[in-house]
C-alpha positions in Angstrom: -3.8 24.0 26.4 -7.0 26.5 26.3 -9.9 26.8 28.7 -12.8 25.2 27.2 -10.5 22.4 25.4 -11.0 18.7 26.0 -8.0 16.4 26.1 -9.2 12.6 26.0 -7.7 9.8 23.8 -10.3 8.2 21.5 -10.3 4.0 22.0 -9.9 3.0 18.7 -10.8 -0.7 18.3 -11.2 -1.1 14.5 -10.2 -0.2 11.5 -10.4 -1.4 7.7 -8.1 -1.1 4.7 -9.5 -1.3 1.5 -6.9 -2.0 -1.2 -9.0 -1.5 -4.2 -10.7 1.6 -3.2 -7.3 3.2 -1.5 -9.2 4.2 2.1 -8.2 3.5 5.4 -11.1 3.8 8.2 -10.3 4.0 11.4 -13.8 3.6 14.3 -14.8 3.4 17.6 -17.4 0.7 18.0 -19.0 1.2 21.7 -20.3 5.0 20.3 -23.5 5.9 18.8 -22.4 7.9 15.1 -24.6 11.4 14.5 -22.7 12.4 11.7 -19.5 13.1 9.4 -17.6 16.2 8.3 -15.4 16.4 5.0 -12.1 17.6 5.0 -11.4 16.5 2.0 -9.2 13.6 1.7 -10.4 12.7 5.0 -13.8 12.2 6.7 -14.5 12.8 10.5 -17.5 10.7 12.0 -18.7 12.2 15.2 -21.1 10.9 17.6 -24.1 12.1 19.4 -22.7 14.1 22.1 -20.6 16.0 18.8 -16.8 14.2 19.9 -14.6 12.7 17.1 -15.5 8.7 16.7 -13.1 8.1 14.2 -12.0 9.0 10.6 -12.1 7.3 7.1 -8.7 8.8 4.8 -9.4 8.6 1.3 -6.9 7.9 -1.3 -4.3 7.2 1.6 -1.5 5.7 -0.4 -1.5 9.1 -2.8 -1.7 11.0 0.3 1.6 10.0 2.4 3.0 9.1 -1.3 3.8 5.4 -0.6 2.1 2.3 -2.6 -0.7 0.2 -1.8 1.3 -2.3 0.0 2.9 -0.3 2.2 -0.5 1.0 3.6 -1.8 -2.5 3.9 0.7 -3.3 5.9 1.2 -0.1 7.9 3.2 -0.8 11.7 1.7 2.2 13.3 -1.1 4.8 13.1 -1.6 8.1 15.0 -3.4 11.1 14.6 -3.8 14.1 16.3 -7.2 16.3 16.0 -7.6 19.7 17.2 -10.6 21.5 16.7 -10.5 25.5 17.4 -14.0 27.6 16.8 -12.7 28.3 13.3 -10.8 25.3 12.2 -10.8 21.5 12.1 -7.7 20.0 11.5 -6.6 16.2 11.7 -2.3 15.9 11.6 -2.0 12.4 10.7 1.4 9.8 11.3 1.3 6.5 9.4 4.5 4.2 9.5 5.7 2.0 7.0 7.6 -0.6 5.6 9.2 0.6 2.8 12.6 -0.9 1.5 13.3 -2.7 4.3 12.7 0.2 6.7 10.5 1.8 8.7 9.3 4.9 7.7 7.4 7.2 8.9 5.0 9.6 6.7 2.7 12.4 8.0 -0.3 13.7 6.6 -2.1 17.0 7.4 -6.1 17.8 6.5 -8.0 21.0 7.6 -11.8 22.4 7.2 -13.5 25.2 8.3 -15.6 24.7 11.7 -18.7 26.3 10.2 -21.3 24.1 12.2 -20.2 25.2 15.7 -18.2 21.5 16.5 -16.5 21.8 20.2 -13.1 22.9 20.7 -11.3 19.9 21.5 -7.7 18.1 21.6 -7.5 14.9 20.8 -5.0 12.2 20.2 -5.9 8.9 19.2 -3.4 5.5 17.8 -3.5 2.4 16.4 
């Protein structure tokens, strides 16, 4: 890990899947929301200290290439959030039931760090 990079797990304690709009929200209830960063199909929520506190995946079934019913019944979810001076990247991994098997799917979204979010490496899981 490089100097100045924080490493701390995000304790995600809430999720909600909106079947009709095909969006999946993960959030920390105990942190105070400050702003959001739009990374295309992912909206990253930041707390008042400038740290990621959750995110929303838009068009999630299309993003992972699986039916909405599989997203609704996901088994496991994890995300690695990597923030550098130049780029914000989120790598999401979801395990869903497909054809009587647990199948892992991966999606990556990134954007330019044009608002000077502090560098960090953060992992979270639900």
